[in-house]
C-alpha positions as CSV (number, residue, x, y, z in Angstrom):
1,X,2.8,-15.2,49.7
2,X,-0.6,-16.9,50.4
3,X,-0.9,-20.6,49.5
4,X,-4.4,-21.9,48.7
5,X,-6.0,-25.2,49.6
6,X,-5.6,-28.0,47.1
7,X,-8.2,-28.3,44.4
8,X,-8.8,-31.4,42.3
9,X,-10.9,-31.3,39.1
10,X,-11.2,-34.4,37.1
11,X,-12.1,-34.3,33.4
12,X,-11.8,-37.1,30.9
13,X,-9.5,-37.3,29.0
14,X,-8.1,-34.2,30.6
15,X,-7.5,-33.3,34.2
16,X,-6.8,-30.0,36.0
17,X,-5.1,-30.0,39.4
18,X,-4.6,-27.1,41.7
19,X,-1.5,-25.9,43.4
20,X,1.1,-27.7,45.6
21,X,1.8,-26.8,49.2
22,X,4.8,-24.6,48.2
23,X,3.7,-22.8,45.0
24,X,0.5,-21.7,43.5
25,X,-0.1,-23.6,40.3
26,X,-2.5,-25.1,37.9
27,X,-1.7,-28.5,36.4
28,X,-3.4,-29.7,33.3
29,X,-3.2,-33.4,32.4
30,X,-4.4,-34.6,29.0
31,X,-4.4,-38.4,28.7
32,X,-3.2,-40.0,25.6
33,X,-4.0,-43.6,26.4
34,X,-7.4,-45.0,27.6
35,X,-7.8,-45.6,31.3
36,X,-10.8,-46.1,33.5
37,X,-8.8,-44.7,36.5
38,X,-6.5,-41.8,37.1
39,X,-2.9,-42.6,36.3
40,X,-0.9,-41.5,39.3
41,X,2.3,-40.6,37.6
42,X,1.8,-40.8,33.8
43,X,4.7,-40.9,31.4
44,X,4.9,-38.6,28.4
45,X,3.5,-41.4,26.3
46,X,0.5,-41.8,28.6
47,X,-0.3,-38.1,29.1
48,X,0.7,-34.6,28.3
49,X,1.2,-32.5,31.4
50,X,1.5,-28.7,31.7
51,X,1.9,-26.7,34.8
52,X,1.5,-22.9,35.2
53,X,2.8,-21.3,38.3
54,X,1.4,-18.1,39.7
55,X,2.6,-15.3,42.0
56,X,0.7,-13.9,44.9
57,X,-1.2,-11.5,42.6
58,X,-2.5,-14.3,40.4
59,X,-0.2,-13.6,37.5
60,X,1.5,-16.5,35.7
61,X,5.2,-16.5,36.3
62,X,6.4,-19.8,34.9
63,X,5.1,-22.4,32.5
64,X,6.3,-26.0,32.5
65,X,5.8,-28.5,29.8
66,X,6.5,-31.7,31.7
67,X,9.0,-34.1,30.1
68,X,8.2,-32.6,26.7
69,X,11.7,-32.0,25.4
70,X,13.1,-34.5,22.9
71,X,15.2,-35.9,25.7
72,X,12.3,-36.4,28.0
73,X,13.1,-33.4,30.2
74,X,10.9,-30.4,31.2
75,X,10.6,-27.4,28.9
76,X,10.3,-24.3,31.1
77,X,9.3,-20.8,30.1
78,X,9.8,-18.0,32.6
79,X,7.4,-15.0,32.6
80,X,8.7,-11.7,33.9
81,X,7.1,-8.4,34.7
82,X,8.4,-4.9,35.2
83,X,7.7,-2.5,38.1
84,X,4.4,-1.5,36.6
85,X,3.2,-5.1,36.1
86,X,3.8,-5.1,32.4
87,X,5.2,-8.1,30.5
88,X,7.9,-6.3,28.5
89,X,10.1,-9.4,28.0
90,X,9.0,-12.7,26.5
91,X,11.6,-15.4,27.1
92,X,12.4,-18.3,24.8
93,X,11.8,-21.8,26.3
94,X,14.5,-23.5,28.4
95,X,15.3,-27.2,28.0
96,X,15.9,-28.0,31.7
97,X,17.6,-31.1,33.1
98,X,14.7,-31.9,35.5
99,X,11.8,-34.3,34.9
100,X,9.8,-33.6,38.1
101,X,7.8,-30.6,36.9
102,X,9.0,-28.5,39.8
103,X,9.2,-24.7,40.0
104,X,12.6,-23.3,39.2
105,X,13.7,-20.1,41.0
106,X,14.2,-17.3,38.5
107,X,17.6,-16.6,40.1
108,X,18.7,-20.0,38.8
109,X,16.5,-20.3,35.7
110,X,17.4,-17.1,33.9
111,X,21.2,-17.5,34.0
112,X,20.8,-21.1,32.9
113,X,18.5,-20.2,30.1
114,X,20.9,-17.5,28.9
115,X,23.9,-19.9,29.1
116,X,22.0,-22.5,27.1
117,X,21.4,-20.1,24.2
118,X,24.9,-18.8,24.4
119,X,26.2,-22.3,24.0
120,X,23.8,-23.2,21.2
121,X,24.2,-20.1,19.1
122,X,27.7,-19.1,20.1
123,X,26.9,-15.5,21.0
124,X,28.5,-13.5,23.8
125,X,25.1,-12.5,24.9
126,X,22.4,-14.5,23.2
127,X,19.6,-12.2,24.4
128,X,17.1,-15.1,24.7
129,X,13.9,-13.0,24.8
130,X,11.9,-10.6,22.8
131,X,11.5,-7.2,24.4
132,X,9.2,-4.2,24.1
133,X,9.9,-0.6,25.0
134,X,6.6,1.0,26.0
135,X,5.5,4.6,26.0
136,X,5.7,6.4,29.3
137,X,1.9,6.9,29.4
138,X,-1.2,5.1,30.6
139,X,-1.7,4.0,26.9
140,X,1.4,1.7,27.2
141,X,1.9,1.9,23.4
142,X,4.8,0.0,22.0
143,X,7.7,2.2,20.8
144,X,10.1,-0.5,20.0
145,X,9.8,-4.3,19.5
146,X,13.0,-6.3,19.7
147,X,13.4,-9.9,18.7
148,X,15.6,-12.5,20.4
149,X,19.3,-12.4,19.6
150,X,22.1,-9.9,20.0
151,X,21.6,-8.5,16.5
152,X,17.9,-7.6,17.2
153,X,18.1,-6.4,20.8
154,X,16.8,-3.0,21.8
155,X,20.3,-1.7,22.0
156,X,21.3,-3.0,18.6
157,X,19.3,-0.5,16.6
158,X,17.6,-3.3,14.7
159,X,14.4,-3.4,16.6
160,X,11.1,-2.6,15.0
161,X,10.4,1.1,15.8
162,X,7.0,2.7,16.0
163,X,6.1,6.4,16.1
164,X,2.7,7.8,16.8
165,X,1.5,11.1,15.3
166,X,-1.4,12.8,13.7
167,X,-1.6,14.0,10.1
168,X,-0.6,17.5,9.1
169,X,-2.5,19.6,6.6
170,X,-2.4,18.5,3.0
171,X,-0.7,15.3,3.9
172,X,-3.5,12.9,3.0
173,X,-6.0,13.2,0.2
174,X,-9.7,13.1,1.2
175,X,-11.7,10.8,-1.1
176,X,-15.4,10.4,-0.5
177,X,-18.1,8.2,-2.0
178,X,-21.3,9.5,-3.5
179,X,-23.9,6.7,-2.7
180,X,-27.2,6.6,-4.5
181,X,-29.8,3.9,-4.0
182,X,-30.9,2.4,-7.3
183,X,-34.0,0.3,-6.8
184,X,-34.0,-0.9,-10.4
185,X,-30.5,-2.4,-9.8
186,X,-31.1,-3.4,-6.2
187,X,-27.9,-1.8,-4.9
188,X,-26.2,1.4,-4.0
189,X,-24.5,2.9,-7.0
190,X,-21.2,4.6,-6.1
191,X,-19.0,7.2,-7.5
192,X,-15.6,8.5,-6.3
193,X,-15.2,12.1,-5.4
194,X,-12.0,13.9,-4.5
195,X,-12.9,16.3,-1.6
196,X,-9.4,17.8,-1.3
197,X,-7.3,16.9,1.7
198,X,-7.8,16.1,5.4
199,X,-7.4,19.0,7.8
200,X,-4.5,18.7,10.3
201,X,-5.2,16.4,13.2
202,X,-8.1,14.5,11.6
203,X,-6.3,11.2,11.3
204,X,-4.2,9.0,13.6
205,X,-0.8,8.4,12.0
206,X,1.4,5.4,12.9
207,X,4.9,5.0,11.4
208,X,6.5,1.6,11.6
209,X,10.2,1.1,10.8
210,X,11.4,-2.4,10.2
211,X,14.6,-4.0,11.5
212,X,16.7,-2.8,8.5
213,X,16.4,0.8,9.3
214,X,18.9,2.8,11.3
215,X,18.6,3.6,15.0
216,X,17.1,7.0,14.2
217,X,15.4,6.7,10.9
218,X,13.4,9.2,8.9
219,X,10.0,8.5,7.5
220,X,11.3,8.1,3.9
221,X,14.0,5.7,4.8
222,X,12.0,2.5,4.9
223,X,8.8,2.9,6.8
224,X,5.2,1.8,6.6
225,X,2.9,4.7,7.5
226,X,-0.7,4.0,8.3
227,X,-3.4,6.6,8.7
228,X,-6.7,5.8,10.5
229,X,-9.8,7.9,11.0
230,X,-11.6,8.3,14.3
231,X,-13.6,5.2,13.6
232,X,-10.5,3.1,13.5
233,X,-10.7,2.5,9.8
234,X,-7.5,2.6,7.7
235,X,-7.7,5.5,5.3
236,X,-4.2,5.3,3.8
237,X,-1.1,3.0,3.8
238,X,2.0,4.8,2.7
239,X,5.4,3.4,1.9
240,X,8.5,5.0,0.3
241,X,11.0,3.9,-2.3
242,X,13.9,6.3,-3.1
243,X,11.9,9.0,-1.2
244,X,8.9,8.6,-3.5
245,X,5.5,7.9,-1.9
246,X,3.6,4.7,-2.7
247,X,0.1,5.4,-1.4
248,X,-2.8,2.9,-1.2
249,X,-6.1,4.5,-0.2
250,X,-9.0,2.7,1.4
251,X,-12.3,4.5,0.9
252,X,-15.5,3.7,2.7
253,X,-19.0,4.8,2.1
254,X,-21.3,6.5,4.6
255,X,-22.4,3.1,5.9
256,X,-18.8,2.1,6.7
257,X,-18.5,-0.3,3.8
258,X,-15.2,-0.5,1.9
259,X,-16.0,0.6,-1.6
260,X,-12.7,1.5,-3.2
261,X,-9.1,0.5,-2.8
262,X,-6.8,2.7,-4.8
263,X,-3.2,1.3,-5.2
264,X,-0.2,3.5,-5.7
265,X,-0.1,3.6,-9.5
266,X,-3.8,4.6,-9.6
267,X,-3.3,7.2,-6.9
268,X,-0.8,9.1,-9.1
269,X,-3.2,9.0,-12.1
270,X,-6.4,10.1,-10.4
271,X,-6.4,13.9,-10.7
272,X,-7.3,16.4,-8.1
273,X,-10.3,17.7,-9.9
274,X,-13.8,16.5,-9.0
275,X,-15.3,14.0,-11.3
276,X,-18.8,15.5,-11.2
277,X,-19.7,19.0,-12.5
278,X,-22.8,20.9,-11.4
279,X,-25.4,22.3,-13.7
280,X,-24.5,25.6,-15.4
281,X,-26.9,28.1,-17.0
282,X,-25.6,30.3,-19.9
283,X,-26.4,34.0,-19.7
284,X,-25.3,35.0,-23.2
285,X,-25.9,33.9,-26.7
286,X,-23.2,31.5,-27.8
287,X,-22.0,32.6,-31.2
288,X,-22.4,30.2,-34.1
289,X,-19.4,28.0,-34.7
290,X,-18.2,27.9,-31.2
291,X,-18.1,25.2,-28.4
292,X,-18.9,25.2,-24.7
293,X,-16.6,23.6,-22.2
294,X,-16.8,23.5,-18.4
295,X,-14.0,23.9,-15.9
296,X,-13.8,22.7,-12.3
297,X,-14.7,26.2,-11.1
298,X,-18.0,26.1,-12.9
299,X,-17.0,28.9,-15.3
300,X,-17.7,28.7,-19.0
301,X,-15.3,29.3,-21.9
302,X,-16.1,29.1,-25.6
303,X,-14.4,27.0,-28.1
304,X,-15.1,26.6,-31.8
305,X,-18.0,24.3,-32.8
306,X,-20.8,25.0,-30.3
307,X,-24.2,26.7,-30.7
308,X,-26.5,27.8,-27.9
309,X,-29.2,30.3,-26.9
310,X,-29.4,32.5,-23.8
311,X,-31.0,30.7,-20.8
312,X,-29.9,27.2,-21.9
313,X,-29.0,24.8,-19.1
314,X,-26.1,22.4,-19.4
315,X,-25.4,19.3,-17.3
316,X,-22.0,17.9,-17.9
317,X,-19.2,15.7,-16.5
318,X,-15.6,16.5,-16.7
319,X,-13.9,13.6,-18.3
320,X,-10.7,13.1,-16.3
321,X,-10.4,9.4,-17.1
322,X,-11.2,8.4,-13.5
323,X,-13.5,5.5,-14.3
324,X,-11.0,4.0,-16.7
325,X,-8.4,4.2,-14.0
326,X,-10.7,2.6,-11.5
327,X,-11.6,-0.2,-13.8
328,X,-8.1,-1.1,-14.8
329,X,-6.1,-0.5,-11.6
330,X,-8.5,-0.3,-8.6
331,X,-10.8,-2.4,-6.4
332,X,-14.5,-1.5,-6.4
333,X,-17.3,-2.9,-4.3
334,X,-21.0,-2.3,-4.3
335,X,-23.5,-3.2,-1.6
336,X,-27.2,-3.8,-1.2
337,X,-29.5,-2.3,1.4
338,X,-28.4,-5.0,3.9
339,X,-24.8,-4.0,3.5
340,X,-24.0,-7.2,1.7
341,X,-21.4,-7.1,-1.1
342,X,-23.3,-7.8,-4.3
343,X,-20.9,-6.6,-7.0
344,X,-17.1,-6.3,-7.0
345,X,-14.5,-5.5,-9.6
346,X,-10.8,-6.4,-9.3
347,X,-8.2,-4.6,-11.3
348,X,-8.5,-5.5,-15.0
349,X,-11.3,-8.0,-14.4
350,X,-14.9,-7.9,-15.3
351,X,-17.5,-7.2,-12.7
352,X,-18.4,-10.1,-10.5
353,X,-21.8,-10.7,-8.9
354,X,-23.2,-12.3,-5.7
355,X,-26.7,-13.3,-4.8
356,X,-27.9,-14.0,-1.2
357,X,-30.8,-15.7,0.3
358,X,-32.8,-14.3,3.3
359,X,-30.3,-16.0,5.7
360,X,-27.4,-14.1,4.1
361,X,-26.0,-17.2,2.5
362,X,-24.3,-16.8,-0.9
363,X,-26.5,-18.8,-3.3
364,X,-25.1,-17.7,-6.7
365,X,-21.9,-16.2,-8.0
366,X,-20.9,-15.2,-11.4
367,X,-19.7,-15.0,-14.0
368,X,-18.6,-18.6,-14.0
369,X,-17.2,-20.1,-17.2
370,X,-18.9,-23.2,-18.4
371,X,-17.1,-26.3,-17.3
372,X,-18.2,-28.3,-20.3
373,X,-16.3,-28.7,-23.6
374,X,-19.3,-28.0,-25.8
375,X,-20.0,-24.6,-24.2
376,X,-18.0,-21.4,-24.1
377,X,-20.6,-19.2,-22.3
378,X,-20.3,-17.8,-18.8
379,X,-23.1,-18.3,-16.3
380,X,-23.8,-18.6,-12.6
381,X,-22.4,-21.0,-10.0
382,X,-25.4,-22.1,-7.9
383,X,-25.2,-23.3,-4.3
384,X,-28.1,-24.7,-2.2
385,X,-28.3,-25.4,1.5
386,X,-30.2,-27.3,4.1
387,X,-31.7,-25.8,7.3
388,X,-28.4,-26.1,9.1
389,X,-26.6,-24.0,6.5
390,X,-24.7,-26.9,5.1
391,X,-24.1,-26.8,1.3
392,X,-26.0,-29.6,-0.3
393,X,-25.2,-29.3,-4.0
394,X,-23.8,-26.9,-6.5
395,X,-24.6,-26.4,-10.2
396,X,-23.9,-24.3,-13.2
397,X,-26.7,-22.1,-14.5
398,X,-26.5,-21.1,-18.2
399,X,-27.8,-17.6,-17.9
400,X,-25.5,-14.7,-18.7
401,X,-24.1,-13.1,-15.5
402,X,-24.9,-9.4,-15.5
403,X,-26.1,-6.8,-13.1
404,X,-29.6,-7.2,-14.5
405,X,-29.7,-11.0,-14.1
406,X,-28.2,-10.6,-10.6
407,X,-31.2,-8.4,-9.7
408,X,-33.6,-11.0,-11.1
409,X,-32.0,-13.8,-9.1
410,X,-31.9,-11.7,-6.0
411,X,-35.6,-10.7,-6.4
412,X,-36.4,-14.4,-6.5
413,X,-34.6,-15.0,-3.3
414,X,-36.2,-12.0,-1.6
415,X,-39.7,-13.4,-2.4
416,X,-38.9,-17.0,-1.6
417,X,-41.0,-18.7,1.1
418,X,-38.9,-21.8,1.2
419,X,-35.3,-21.0,2.3
420,X,-33.7,-24.5,2.4
421,X,-33.7,-27.7,0.5
422,X,-34.5,-31.0,2.2
423,X,-33.4,-34.6,2.0
424,X,-35.5,-37.1,0.0
425,X,-35.4,-40.8,-0.5
426,X,-35.0,-40.5,-4.3
427,X,-35.0,-38.0,-7.1
428,X,-33.1,-36.5,-10.0
429,X,-32.0,-33.1,-11.1
430,X,-31.2,-32.6,-14.8
431,X,-30.7,-36.4,-15.1
432,X,-28.4,-36.8,-12.1
433,X,-29.5,-38.8,-9.1
434,X,-29.8,-36.3,-6.3
435,X,-31.6,-37.2,-3.1
436,X,-32.6,-33.6,-2.3
437,X,-35.5,-31.3,-3.2
438,X,-35.1,-28.6,-5.8
439,X,-37.7,-26.1,-4.7
440,X,-35.7,-22.8,-4.6
441,X,-35.0,-20.8,-7.8
442,X,-33.2,-21.3,-10.0
443,X,-34.3,-24.8,-10.6
444,X,-32.7,-25.3,-14.0
445,X,-28.9,-26.0,-13.9
446,X,-26.3,-28.6,-14.5
447,X,-25.4,-30.4,-11.3
448,X,-21.7,-30.2,-10.4
449,X,-21.4,-31.6,-6.9
450,X,-23.7,-33.2,-4.3
451,X,-22.9,-33.5,-0.6
452,X,-24.6,-35.9,1.8
453,X,-24.8,-35.9,5.6
454,X,-26.3,-37.8,8.5
455,X,-26.6,-41.2,6.9
456,X,-25.5,-43.4,4.0
457,X,-28.8,-43.4,2.1
458,X,-27.5,-41.9,-1.1
459,X,-26.7,-43.1,-4.7
460,X,-23.5,-45.1,-4.9
461,X,-22.9,-45.2,-1.1
462,X,-20.7,-48.1,0.0
463,X,-22.0,-50.7,2.5
464,X,-21.1,-49.9,6.1
465,X,-18.6,-52.4,7.6
466,X,-18.8,-53.3,11.3
467,X,-15.1,-52.7,11.8
468,X,-12.2,-51.1,10.0
469,X,-8.7,-52.2,11.1
470,X,-10.2,-53.5,14.3
471,X,-11.9,-50.1,14.9
472,X,-15.7,-50.2,15.5
473,X,-17.5,-48.1,12.9
474,X,-19.8,-45.4,14.0
475,X,-23.4,-46.0,13.0
476,X,-25.0,-42.8,14.3
477,X,-23.4,-40.2,11.9
478,X,-25.8,-37.4,12.5
479,X,-24.2,-34.0,11.7
480,X,-21.3,-35.7,9.9
481,X,-20.5,-35.5,6.1
482,X,-20.9,-39.0,4.7
483,X,-20.5,-38.8,1.0
484,X,-20.2,-36.7,-2.2
485,X,-20.9,-37.0,-5.8
486,X,-18.5,-34.9,-8.0
487,X,-19.1,-34.4,-11.7
488,X,-16.4,-35.2,-14.2
489,X,-16.9,-32.3,-16.7
490,X,-16.9,-33.4,-20.3
491,X,-20.0,-32.4,-22.3
492,X,-23.4,-31.2,-21.1
493,X,-25.0,-34.5,-22.2
494,X,-22.6,-36.8,-20.2
495,X,-23.3,-37.5,-16.6
496,X,-20.0,-38.9,-15.5
497,X,-19.2,-38.6,-11.8
498,X,-17.2,-39.9,-8.9
499,X,-18.8,-41.0,-5.6
500,X,-17.0,-40.9,-2.3
501,X,-18.0,-42.4,1.0
502,X,-16.5,-41.6,4.4
503,X,-16.8,-43.9,7.5
504,X,-15.9,-42.9,11.1
505,X,-14.8,-44.5,14.3
506,X,-16.7,-44.2,17.6
507,X,-15.2,-40.7,18.2
508,X,-16.4,-39.4,14.8
509,X,-12.9,-39.5,13.3
510,X,-12.7,-40.5,9.7
511,X,-11.1,-44.0,9.3
512,X,-12.1,-44.9,5.7
513,X,-12.4,-42.9,2.6
514,X,-13.8,-44.7,-0.5
515,X,-13.8,-43.0,-3.9
516,X,-15.4,-44.8,-6.9
517,X,-14.1,-43.1,-10.1
518,X,-15.9,-42.7,-13.4
519,X,-13.9,-45.5,-15.0
520,X,-15.2,-48.1,-12.6
521,X,-12.0,-48.1,-10.5
522,X,-11.6,-47.0,-7.0
523,X,-9.3,-45.6,-4.3
524,X,-9.9,-46.9,-0.8
525,X,-7.9,-45.6,2.2
526,X,-8.2,-47.1,5.6
527,X,-6.5,-45.4,8.6
528,X,-5.6,-46.9,12.0
529,X,-5.5,-44.1,14.6
530,X,-4.6,-44.1,18.2
531,X,-6.5,-42.7,21.3
532,X,-5.7,-39.1,20.6
533,X,-6.1,-39.3,16.8
534,X,-2.5,-39.8,15.5
535,X,-2.4,-41.9,12.4
536,X,-0.5,-45.2,13.1
537,X,-0.7,-46.6,9.6
538,X,-2.8,-46.3,6.4
539,X,-3.7,-48.9,3.8
540,X,-4.5,-47.5,0.3
541,X,-6.0,-49.8,-2.3
542,X,-6.2,-48.4,-5.8
543,X,-7.6,-49.6,-9.1
544,X,-7.7,-47.2,-12.1
545,X,-10.4,-49.2,-13.9
546,X,-12.4,-52.3,-12.9
547,X,-10.1,-54.5,-15.0
548,X,-6.8,-53.3,-13.5
549,X,-4.9,-55.2,-10.8
550,X,-5.4,-53.7,-7.3
551,X,-2.3,-51.8,-5.9
552,X,-1.9,-51.9,-2.2
553,X,0.2,-49.2,-0.5
554,X,1.0,-49.2,3.2
555,X,2.2,-46.2,5.1
556,X,3.5,-46.6,8.7
557,X,4.1,-43.9,11.2
558,X,5.9,-43.9,14.6
559,X,6.0,-41.1,17.1
560,X,8.1,-40.0,20.1
561,X,6.4,-40.0,23.6
562,X,5.9,-36.2,22.9
563,X,4.0,-37.0,19.7
564,X,6.6,-35.8,17.3
565,X,6.8,-37.9,14.1
566,X,9.8,-40.2,14.2
567,X,9.5,-42.5,11.2
568,X,7.4,-42.8,8.1
569,X,7.8,-45.8,5.9
570,X,6.2,-46.8,2.5
571,X,5.5,-50.2,1.1
572,X,3.9,-51.2,-2.2
573,X,2.2,-54.6,-2.7
574,X,4.0,-56.2,0.2
575,X,7.4,-55.4,-1.3
576,X,10.4,-53.9,0.4
577,X,9.7,-51.3,3.0
578,X,11.2,-48.0,2.0
579,X,12.1,-45.3,4.5
580,X,10.5,-41.9,3.8
581,X,11.6,-40.2,6.9
582,X,13.5,-40.9,10.1
583,X,13.4,-37.6,12.0
584,X,15.5,-36.3,14.9
585,X,14.8,-33.3,17.0
586,X,16.7,-31.0,19.3
587,X,15.7,-30.6,22.9
588,X,13.2,-27.9,22.2
589,X,11.5,-29.6,19.3
590,X,12.8,-28.2,16.0
591,X,13.6,-30.9,13.3
592,X,17.4,-31.1,13.1
593,X,17.9,-34.2,10.8
594,X,16.0,-36.5,8.5
595,X,17.1,-39.8,7.1
596,X,15.4,-40.9,3.9
597,X,15.5,-43.9,1.5
598,X,16.3,-47.6,2.1
599,X,16.2,-47.9,5.9
600,X,17.2,-46.1,9.1
601,X,20.4,-48.1,9.5
602,X,21.7,-47.5,5.9
603,X,19.7,-44.5,4.5
604,X,20.3,-43.2,1.0
605,X,20.5,-39.6,2.4
606,X,20.7,-37.8,5.7
607,X,19.5,-34.3,5.6
608,X,20.6,-31.9,8.4
609,X,18.8,-28.6,9.3
610,X,20.2,-25.6,11.1
611,X,18.4,-22.5,12.4
612,X,19.3,-19.2,14.0
613,X,17.9,-17.9,17.3
614,X,14.8,-16.6,15.6
615,X,13.9,-20.0,14.2
616,X,14.8,-19.1,10.6
617,X,16.3,-21.9,8.5
618,X,20.0,-21.2,7.9
619,X,21.4,-24.3,6.4
620,X,20.4,-27.6,4.8
621,X,23.4,-30.0,5.3
622,X,26.8,-28.3,5.4
623,X,28.0,-26.3,2.4
624,X,31.6,-26.6,3.6
625,X,31.7,-30.4,3.0
626,X,29.3,-32.8,1.2
627,X,30.0,-35.5,3.7
628,X,29.8,-35.4,7.5
629,X,31.5,-38.3,9.2
630,X,30.0,-41.7,8.2
631,X,26.8,-40.1,6.8
632,X,26.0,-40.7,3.1
633,X,27.5,-38.2,0.7
634,X,25.1,-35.3,0.4
635,X,23.5,-34.8,-3.0
636,X,22.8,-31.1,-2.2
637,X,23.7,-28.6,0.4
638,X,22.2,-25.1,0.9
639,X,23.0,-22.2,3.1
640,X,20.9,-19.1,3.7
641,X,22.3,-15.8,5.0
642,X,20.2,-13.1,6.6
643,X,22.2,-10.9,9.0
644,X,25.4,-12.8,8.4
645,X,26.4,-12.8,4.7
646,X,29.9,-14.2,4.1
647,X,30.5,-13.8,0.4
648,X,31.6,-10.2,0.5
649,X,29.7,-9.4,-2.7
650,X,29.7,-5.7,-3.4
651,X,26.4,-4.1,-2.5
652,X,25.1,-7.1,-0.5
653,X,24.5,-6.0,3.0
654,X,23.3,-7.5,6.3
655,X,19.6,-7.8,6.5
656,X,17.6,-8.1,9.8
657,X,14.0,-8.1,8.7
658,X,13.9,-11.7,7.4
659,X,14.9,-10.9,3.8
660,X,17.6,-13.3,2.5
661,X,20.9,-11.6,1.8
662,X,22.7,-14.5,0.2
663,X,22.4,-18.2,-0.7
664,X,25.2,-20.7,-1.1
665,X,24.9,-24.2,-2.5
666,X,26.8,-27.3,-3.6
667,X,25.7,-30.3,-5.5
668,X,27.2,-33.8,-5.5
669,X,27.6,-33.7,-9.3
670,X,30.7,-31.4,-9.3
671,X,31.2,-30.3,-5.6
672,X,31.5,-26.7,-6.6
673,X,30.3,-23.8,-4.5
674,X,27.9,-21.4,-6.1
675,X,26.2,-18.4,-4.6
676,X,23.8,-15.5,-5.1
677,X,23.8,-12.2,-3.2
678,X,20.6,-10.3,-3.1
679,X,19.7,-6.6,-3.1
680,X,16.3,-5.1,-2.3
681,X,14.6,-1.8,-2.5
682,X,13.0,0.0,0.5
683,X,9.7,-1.9,-0.3
684,X,11.5,-5.2,0.2
685,X,11.3,-6.0,-3.5
686,X,14.2,-8.0,-5.0
687,X,16.2,-5.7,-7.3
688,X,19.4,-7.6,-8.1
689,X,20.7,-11.2,-7.7
690,X,24.5,-11.3,-8.1
691,X,26.0,-14.6,-9.1
692,X,29.3,-16.0,-7.8
693,X,31.2,-19.3,-8.1
694,X,34.1,-20.7,-6.1
695,X,34.3,-17.5,-4.0
696,X,34.5,-15.3,-7.1
697,X,31.8,-12.8,-8.3
698,X,31.5,-13.9,-11.9
699,X,28.3,-12.0,-12.7
700,X,27.6,-14.9,-15.2
701,X,24.0,-15.4,-14.2
702,X,23.1,-12.0,-12.7
703,X,19.4,-11.0,-12.6
704,X,18.0,-7.4,-12.3
705,X,14.4,-6.5,-11.8
706,X,12.4,-3.3,-12.1
707,X,8.8,-2.7,-11.0
708,X,6.0,-0.3,-11.4
709,X,4.4,1.4,-8.4
710,X,2.0,-1.4,-7.9
711,X,4.8,-4.0,-7.6
712,X,4.3,-5.5,-11.1
713,X,7.6,-6.6,-12.7
714,X,8.4,-4.4,-15.7
715,X,11.7,-6.0,-16.6
716,X,13.7,-9.1,-15.7
């Protein structure tokens, strides 16, 4: 292996150092305390250090978070490659016993890592890595994806499995979009057409089976099937419940814009016949008292009640109810000539509209209901910007929101010569003090919010202090938000509002937020922050009205050398300090206990947390006993089962995909164990919750749910 010469690159507050004499590495040091000189051997409280070791091919082989465990030791993560240079295993981190940031030989590291997880999770083989099985081809596509833990290993049968195919004939319906430019509307009108089905081999098909499926599953046994066209756009997502397809189609126009999303329920209702019917010319006299109807094959049949003469031309549409289905169950999107979405309709909702300026910024959306108590109309929400694209103010425009008014507003934007509003030293808009111009249409609206930047020259701004909690206040606040005015909606005639002002320290971090409310009171919050931005304490002063007595709330925070929150305390008006949280962590960082109430020595409660090897929460306190040693009596305990249900409730099975199979709890009021077992369908929807008490399945509070094909609850 070749060792390179030593490289030293100094940054402030971060530093990157090249390799040692025995191993290729890059060391990154991020300082957490101010210093004018390099700290030779910083502690975790002084700096965060990370080392990445590389092999002779320049590949990272080990990562070391120096002294970052809860016990102040190194956290080491090995990186392993197969014979083809692929990283098929991703190891969980290892809490080592060293503090010197040194490289650990894999022959030592891997057995120690495995033993550590075996000890922690009690497994014969804890399988402390995720693993991929790759396709034997240059594509290196993933065939299986296994998670850490014995129950999810590649050999367990509970890995995620992926199959790659192409579609077969008649497997996927082919929907197209007829796009017609309508200058009068300023958009492309769309209509859905059913063009039959895709020919075989036209689509890429990917079948994904989750961890609950068997080792050799079939497509209908719990898969998600995705079909993509040659442009990589998803055409169809298909799932199955009880062998029945649940299809969601994604339909794009000729410009590649998503125009329709058809959920499973709508897919079943939309017929196979085309919505549009071509012109038909009659060639015989239609007898008096008969009717003419058209079929999908363009033939004519006569029904009672229609009169016509030879040579007559008929243009008709077959009414198969498609538009009603689209409006009630589907997602529809329309675009303008710049491929900007200007109209959309969500299932069961009215059409919504969007207007853009020449810089493609959304300047109006509607319909927006009136925020005032004396109006019930729906209008437009207006937003105006400065030259930097920052929103300056918003307002409500009392003009009905329709496709026609959208076109009017859009035309005004298209012809505008002024694209942005500018700051002024004074001014009003509709009776509200707004220090901005109002040059861009629409100019008549009710102001809702105003945002200020770059300085404190705005109505109601607070005076800038020199320091806040011994932190020098930044005077050059260019580019920073400095204040807002927010309307308190009552009636259209009232101009009540709240003004907020934000001050920053020398690193442009907010350290004071002052909000003056519409009653004359205020909320002022000062923050003391350290070198890297952690909040050390906050002081909040609050008065509801100008006549109320001020309430002072102090919140204090302490941290570990690794920057994990240790304690959080709360104090009101200089009274007794109350403990909100006293946190403890395991070696790798997860929270394992929290004391709360009173103080750390004698807390009101101590809450313990347990996890499985995948990091899923498995227990809050211990359901077997409300009291652990000298800890306070628990008020509540809760256990969550995934792949390890213990209640033996009929029909409740082990689940490996993250769904909860059972919950068990006790309360301090009666110390009685209660539980629910859960059953799901193949779409991971909860079907049944089976109640038990004191180890018996009582069925006293069972719940059963049914759904439609869109996932809406039909019964509970």
